[in-house]
N, C-alpha and C positions, 0 to 999 in steps of 0.2 A: 851661862850659869856654871859654877864649879861646885864640887862637893869635896870638902876638905877632911873627910874621915878616912882612916885606913880601911875600915870595914867596907865603905862604899867603893874604895879603889879596888879592894880584893874581889868584891862581887862583880864589879864591872869588868875587870880583867878576866874573870872566869867566863863571863858572857862573851867577851871578845874571842876568847879561845874557842868557844863552842861555835860562834857564828862564822869565824874565819874558816873553820873546817867544814861548815855546812854549805850547801849550794847558795849562791848569791842571787837574790831576787831584785831585779831592777824595776819591777812593777808589782802590783798587788797580785797575789797568787791564790787561786782557789784551793783550799785545803780540805774541804769536806765539812762534816761527815758526808760520804758519798752515798748515793741512793736517793730514796724519797719518791716523789710522785712523777711518773712518766705517763703522759696522756696519749701520745701518738708515736708511731715509729714507721719508717720506710727504709727499704733496702734497694740499692742500685741493681736493676735486673741484669746489667752487663758486668758488674764488678761486685761480687758478694762481700768484699771487704768493707765497702762503703755503706754506712748507715747514718740516718738522721733521726733524731728523737726530739720530740717537743714536750714541754711541761707547762705547769702553771707559771704565772708571772712572766709570760711572753718570752720564754727562753727556748732556744734551739741549740742542740748539741750535735756534733758530728764525730763519727768514728771512721778511721781509715784502716783499722786492723781487726775487723770483725768483732768489735765490741770490747777488745782488750783495753782500750783507753778512749776517752772522749775529750773534746775541747768545745768550749762555748763559742758559738758563732756570733758575729756582730749583728744580730737581728735588731733593727732600729727601733722597734716598738717595745721598749722596756716598760716595766711596771705591771700593774694589774692586767690580767688577760690570760687566756688559755689557748695553747696551740692544739686544736682539735683534729687537724687533718694534715697529712703530708704526702707529697707525691714526688718521686724522682723520675724524670723523663727517660723511658727506655731507649730512646734514640741518642740521648746526650746526658751522660752521667753528671754533668755540671749544672744541669737545669733543674731547679727545684721549685715546687709550689708549697706554700704554707697557708693554712686557713686559721685565722685568729678570731677568737671571741673576746673582745675587750669590754664587754658589758656596755654601759652607757658612756664609757670614756672613748676618746678618739683612738683610732688604730684598727678597729675591727675591719675585716675584709680578707681578700686573697692577696698574698705577697709573693713575688716572683724573684728568683735569683738566677742569673746566667753564668755565674762564676763559682759555683760550688758553695754558695752561702756566704761569700765575703761581702757582697752588696745586694741590697734588696730594693725593689720598687713595688709600690702598692698599685693594684688594679683599680683605676679611678672609679669606674662605674659601680664597683662593689664596695667602695669606701663607706664605712659606717654600718654595713650589714654584718651582723655577727655570723661567723662561719662555724657550722657544726659538722659539715661533711664535704668531701671532694671526691670526684670520680673521673677517671680517664678511660676512654675507649681504647682497648689494647690493639685493635686492628689499625688504628690511626690516632696517635697521641695528640693530634691537633684538636680532637674533639674532647671537650672538658665539660663537666657540670659542677656547679657549686650549690650546696644546700645552705641557705642563709635564713636569717630571721625575717627576711622580706620575701621569701619564696625561693623558687628554683631559677638559677641563671645558667646559660650555656654559652660556650665559645666553640667555633669551628676553625679558629686560626691560632691555636696554642695560647690563648689568653690575651691576645692583643685587643680583641673586642669581645664584649659580653652583652647578652640581652636577656631580659626576664622572659621565661617561658611558662610561668604560672601566672594566673590572673592576680592582679594587684588587690582586687576586692575579695578574693577567696580567703576567708579567715582560716579555713581548715588547712591551708598550705602556707602558713606564715613561718613556721619553724620546721626546717627540713633537717631531720636528725640522721638520715642515711640515704645514700644514693648508690645506684648500680646501673651500668649499661648492659643491654643484651649484647653478648659477644659477637653476634652475627649482624646486628642492625643498630647503628648509632641513634636512630630515631626512636628506639624502644628504650625507655628509661623507667626505672623503679625509684620511688621516693618514699622514705619513711618519715612519719611525723609523730607528734605526741597523740595523735588520733588516728592510728591505723595506717596501712600503706596505700600508695597510689601508683598508677601506671599510665604512661603515655605511649602511644604507638605512632605518633605523628610529630615527634620532635617537640612536643609541648603545646601544640595547638589545642589539644583536648586532654584532660586528665580524668581517669575513672578510679573510684575507690575500689580496692580489691581486698575485701575483708571477710569473705565468706569462709567461716570456720574459725576465725579469730575471736578471742574474747574482746568485748567492747572496750574501747579506750586503752588499747595496748600500746604503750610507747614503743616505737620501733627503733632499735639501736643500730642494727646493721642488716644489710641485705646482700646475699651472695647468689649470683647466677652461675650455674655450672658451665664452664667453658666449652665442654663437649656436647652438652645437651641443654640448650637454652630454656627448655620448658621446665627444667628442674631448678627450683628457686628455694633458697633457705632464708628465713628471717628470724632474727632474735629480738625478743621483746621483754618488757617487764613481767609478762605473764608466762614466759617460757620460750621454747624454740618451736618453729613451725616449718613445715615442708609443703611445697606445692609441686605437683607433677604436670600442671597445665598452665605454666606461665603466670601464676597468681590468680587463676580463675577460682580456685578453691584451695583451702589449707587444711592440713592435718597437724595437730599438736603432737610433738615427739615427747614421750614420757621417759622417765628414768633419772632426771636430775631433780634433787630434793627441792621442795617448795621454798625452803629457806634461801635457795640460790636463785631466786626467780629473776633477778635482773641479769640478763645475759647480754653483755656489752658488745661481744664480737662473736661471729660464727664464721668458720672457714673450713674448707675441704683440704685435705692433704693433696698437694699437687701431683704426687706420684700414685695416689690411691683414692679415687673419688668417693668410695664408700666409707673412707675414714674421715670423720668430722671432729673438729675441735670446737669447744664452746668455752669462751671466757666469761665467767660470772663474777658477781660481787664477792663470792667466797671461794673462788678457785677456778682452775682449769679442768675441764672434763674432755674425755675422748671416747668416741664410739667407733668401733671397727665394723659395724654392720648397719651403716646408713642411719643411725640414730635410734635403733631399737633398744640397745643397751648401752650404758655409759659407765666409765671408770673415772674416778677423780684422780688427777695427777698432781695438783698443788692446791694450796689453800689461800693464795694471794689474790686480791682483786685484780682482774685482768681488764685493761682498757682497750688494748689493741694487740695484734700479733702479725708477724710476717714470717715467711719461710725463705730459707736460702734458695735462690733460683738454681744453683748448681748442685746443691746437696739438700734435697727436701727433708731429710731426717734432722736437719738443723733448723730450729725455729727460735724466734726471739719474742718475748712478751714485754709489753709496756704495762707496768703494774702501778697501782695507786700508792703503795708504801715501800715496796722492795726495789724500786727503780727498774732497771732493765735486767731481765732474766734470760738465760740462754740454755737451750738443750741441744745436744748433738745426737740424741738417741730417740727422736720422735716423742719427746715429752716424758720419758720414764724418769729422767733426773734433770734438775735444773741447777744452775749456779748463777750468782749475781755477777754481772759484768758492768761495774759502775765507776771504775776509776776515772775521775774527771767529771762524772755526771752527778750533780747534786741539786736536789729540790726539796730540802727539809725545811720545815717551819720551826726554826730555832727561836727561842724566846729569851733565854738567859745565858750568860757566860760568867764564870767566876774561877777562882783559883789563885795560885801564886807560883812564880818561877816557871819551871817547865811543866808542872802538873796543873792542867786546866780541866774544867768541866763545862759542859753546855747541856741545855735541856730543850726538848721539843715537845709539842703537844699533839694529841689526836692522831698518832701514827701507829697505834697498835703494837705489834711485835717488833716493828722496825724503828721505833722511836722511843723516847724517854730520856735517859741520862747517858751522855757520851763523855768519854774521857780522852785526854791527850797527855802523853808522857814526854813530849818533845816541844812544848811551847806552842801547840796549835798547828803543827805541820801535818800530823796524822791523827785520826780520831777512830775510836772503837766504841761500839755500843756497850755500855756498862750495865744498864738495867732497862728492860723494856716494860711495856704496860703490865705484863704478867708479874714481873718482879716488883713492880710498884703497886700491885694489887688493884689495878684499874685506875690508879690516880693519874691525873695530869697536874704537873707542877707549875704553879704560876710564879714562883720565886725560888731562887737557888742561891745559897750562901755557903762559901767555904770558910773554915776557921783559919785565920791568918797563922802561918807557921806550922799548921798541922794538916798535912796533905791529904790524909785519909778521913778527916772529920768534916762531914757535910750536913747542912740543914736545908730543908725545903718546906715551902708552904703549899698545901693542897686544899681542896674543898673541905676536907674533914680535919684540918688542923696542921700542926707542924710535925714533920717526919725527920728522922735522923739516920745517918749512915756512918759507921765507924770503919768501913772497909773500902773507902774510895768510891762509894756509890753503887756497890754491887748488891747489897741487901739493905733494906730500910725497915724501920720500926716507927710506929706512931708514939709521940711523947704523950704520956698520960695526962700531964698538966698542959693546958693550952692557954694562950693569951685571951682573956675574956673579961668582960665587965659584969658587974652585978646586973641581972635582968631587971628592967623597970616594968612597971605595970603597963600592959598593952604593947610591949615590944616583943620582937622575936626572941625565942630562947637564945641565951648568950652563946651556947655552944654551936649555933648555926651561923655565926657571923663569918664573913669572908675575910681572909688574910690577903692583903694586896701586896705587901712588900716585906722582905726579910733581909736583915743585914747583920753580919757577924764582924765585930771589931775587937782588936786586942788592946786592952788598957793594962792595968796591973794584972788583970785576968781577962778571960774571954767573956764578952758581953754580947748578948743577942738583943736586937731591936726588931719588933714586929709592928707593921702598920696594918690596922684592922678597921672594920666598919665602926668600931666604938672607940677608936683612939690609938695612941701609941703605947706599946708595952715593952718592958725591959726584963731580961733575965740575966742574972749573974752566975747561974749554976747550970749552964748548958741546957736550959729549957726545963729543968725540974720544977721551977716555980716562976711566976711572972708577977710583975707589979705594973700597974697603970702609971704612965707619966702624967703628972698633974700640973698642967700649964695651960693658961688661957689660950683658946684657939686650937688646942690640941686635944685636951681631955674630952672624951665623949664625941669627938668629931672624926669622921672617916679620914684615915691617913692613907693616901694612895701611893706614895713613893718616899724612899729614904735615900739620901745622898751622903757620901763620905769621900775624903780625898783618896787618891791611889795608895798612899801610905800615910800612917799616922791616924789617930783616932779622936783627937780632941774636937775637931770641927765636924759638925753634923748639920744636916738640913732635912726637913721633912716637908712634903707637900700635902696639905689637907684640903678639904672642900672649901675652907675659908681662905686659903692662900698659902704662902711660903713662910716657914719659920726656921730660924737658925740658932744653933747652940755652939758656943766656943769652949764649953767646959764638959764635953763628953756627955751631953744630955741632961745635965743638972738644971740649967736654966735656959730659957728660950726667949727670943724676941722676934717680932714680926719683920718680914723682909718682903713686903708686898710689891708686886710688879706694877708698872705705871697704870695699867687698867686691865679690865677683864678680857680684853680682846687678845691679850698675850697668853697663849696656851703653852705651858711648859712641857717640853719633850725630854729634856735632860738638864742637869746642873753640874757645873765643874767647880770643885773646891780644891784648893791647894793646901798642903800642910803648912805652908808659909802664910801666916795671917796677913802679911803685907801684900800678898798677891790678890788681885780682885776676884770676886765671884763672877762666874759667867753662866748665862742661862741660854740654852737652845730653845727657841720659841717658834710659834707659828708665824711670827712677823720678822724674825731675824735673831741675831745674837745680841743679848743685853749684857752690859758690864756694870758691876757695882764695886766701887773702890772703898766703900764705907760699911762693908759687912751687910749689905742689903738695905741700908737706910735710904738710898736713892739709886736709880738705875738710868743708864743712857743706852740708846740704840747705837751700835757700832756699825758704820758703813765704810770705814777706811779699808778698802781692799776686798770687801765681801758684800754681796748684794743684800738688801733688806728684804729677805724672803725666808721661807720656812727653813729652819736648821734642825736636822734630825737628831744630832748628837754633838756634844762638846766635852772635852776632857783635858786635864793637865797631864803632862809628862810626870812620871813618878819621881824623877830625880832633878829635872830642870824646872824649878818651881815657877818660873814665869813663862815657860814654853807650853803652848796649848794647841790643840787641833780640833777642827770641827768638820762636819760633813754636811753638804747641802746638795741635794739632787745628784748624788753620785760623784761629786767633786770634793776633794779634801783641801782644806786651807790650814795654814800654819801661822801661829803668832809667837813672837819671841819677846813680847812686852806685855804679857798678861792680858791679851785680848784687845789692846788699844788699836792695833793695826794688824792686818792679815795679808797673806800672800798665798797664791796657789801652791799646793804641794802635789807631789806625784799622785796621779789618779788613774794611770793606765792599768787596766784590768778590772776597774770598778764599773765599766760601762754596763748599763742596763741592770745595775744593782740597786735595790732599795735598801740602803744601809740603815739598820735600826740603831746601831751603837758602835762608836769607836771605843777601844778599850786597850789599856796597858796592863800587862801582868806584872804585879810587884815582884822585883827581883830579876826582871827580864826587860831592862829599859831600852834595848836596841830593837825591839819588835813592837809594831802596832798591829792590832787585830781589828777587823771590821766584821761585825755580826750583821748579816743581811737577812731580809725577811724571807727569802726563799733559797738563796744560793749557799747558805751555810756560812762558814767562817772563811775569811780571806786574810792573808798576812802580808805585811810589808816589813822588810828588814832594812834598817839603816846600813849604809855601806860600812864595811869593817874599818876603812880609814877614818870615817867620822867617829866611830867608837874609840879608835886608837887616839884620836885627837882629844876626845873627852877624857880618856885615861891620862893623857899628858897634862891636861888642865888640872886634873885631880892631884897628880904628882906635884906639879908646880905649886898649887895652892897649899899642899901639905908642907912642902919644903919652906914656903914663905912663913 
């Protein structure tokens, strides 16, 4: 394709100049936003620079510079799942264990790496058992214990062989949430469950409930046995923190932490000062200097796990639910985020144009909300968190074309607007709503599913709601319902438009797909072959001669007649779920799709496909492929958990495009 306009040539040459001066990416590169959910963390006992961190979505990260930077490890079990436990072998810093809970999906179990995380093998006996905890006996690392959804398993040969050491028919010991060895005897093991703690003194032949002094049905999240005095045991639970001075024979509840912080996920003693105890709760980290009699709060982030630097115990790391990895070098008095390269945000939307981009995440408190990038998606900063959004979670985000600081978003209470690039937001007084009918919910309680801003003669907003499609020509000051069969009064769940241009639009309603070629004035049905095709994305080109493409649950569909008929395309791409499809903003017959982490490219409007570069997308559940209008040399992939990834076309390819533009213009 060629573009024969001087304006297009000028914009492309500007992009080429920028990208030539920027680092070249020969693969997809994770760009953030960094931070998010960290579930587990481990440190190499022999090399304090090496850390491994696990997150949701079965992701593992490694740092070789004490947290200054992280890289994603090629953990084979991508997709849904949580890394709940990590161990680095104290005898061999390249030997890792990871415990994965993949729910009902394949992959749950203990995974082992002998080369620093580059390759992994599943422990066959534990396959399918959801792992919530792992423990290693520090006197001899060959002794391991795994807390699973099927009970307690142990190994005495470094994980080569495992056996169940809790009774299969004991329903009280089906979910093992915490484990700890007695430091002086590998046959003495403590196990936490959702129904109080248990203990064995004979390697698992017999287990006894040790709950004297605990509140009934206390979920046990962690157990800590004092390395110098094995009779001193600490346990953290949903009901607080408990101490035992007789090996679990009886417990005393430690007071001082507010009841609002009752879920204590991790309890640990300062390696250099046993009377100093740290407690990580749902609402922050607490520290006691007097064995738990009094407590001071050090942070307000939810703490999932913590580790101490073995060489400098005043340095500790926290795996937090929203702030990623936090590091303190002064025993917890201060913390700073160390997340470069670590990303586990739940991003839902991306919008913008040129170098100014915006993305939004949901349910991440002070560490999520609206993020912005001033360099085309390479670096991201948090622009507005939940507090700035007044507690709102945004389910749709729309940037005004050509106006970098004007944003609109949909939330549970209507449409909100920002005129300063997402920093501050105000609710529009007028909302898209239909006249309430007798027996229906109040019109102002309807949900807004989708929002789209398009530039026609002037800016026009479209909102897809429970009661139909609405349109505003005055930046949301007033709204009019779109009156068209199949759309009026019917829930509209998605709105689609080309990367550039505004005449072509499509909406997905509960009745099917509808297309407009005149900026929403008139609409026609464009139903897919049958109801078994579930739409995930729709690609429209500004060129009406380019086919429509639908990413569906059964493959990519193509329509060459504006949605009148569809065919399943299998030339070069499998007939299986396609998560996203989109047209290049300037090459009107060039399209890209993503399927199970692999990207495909078409140069003929989706008739045939070929594999495109996918290195770097491993273990990524990509929600959407996206081009920023005005930045045609860069593709962005929005993942379900890793954040944004970018791929730049090589500068020589862009230069060739510029040459084609010049030649076309001269002709």
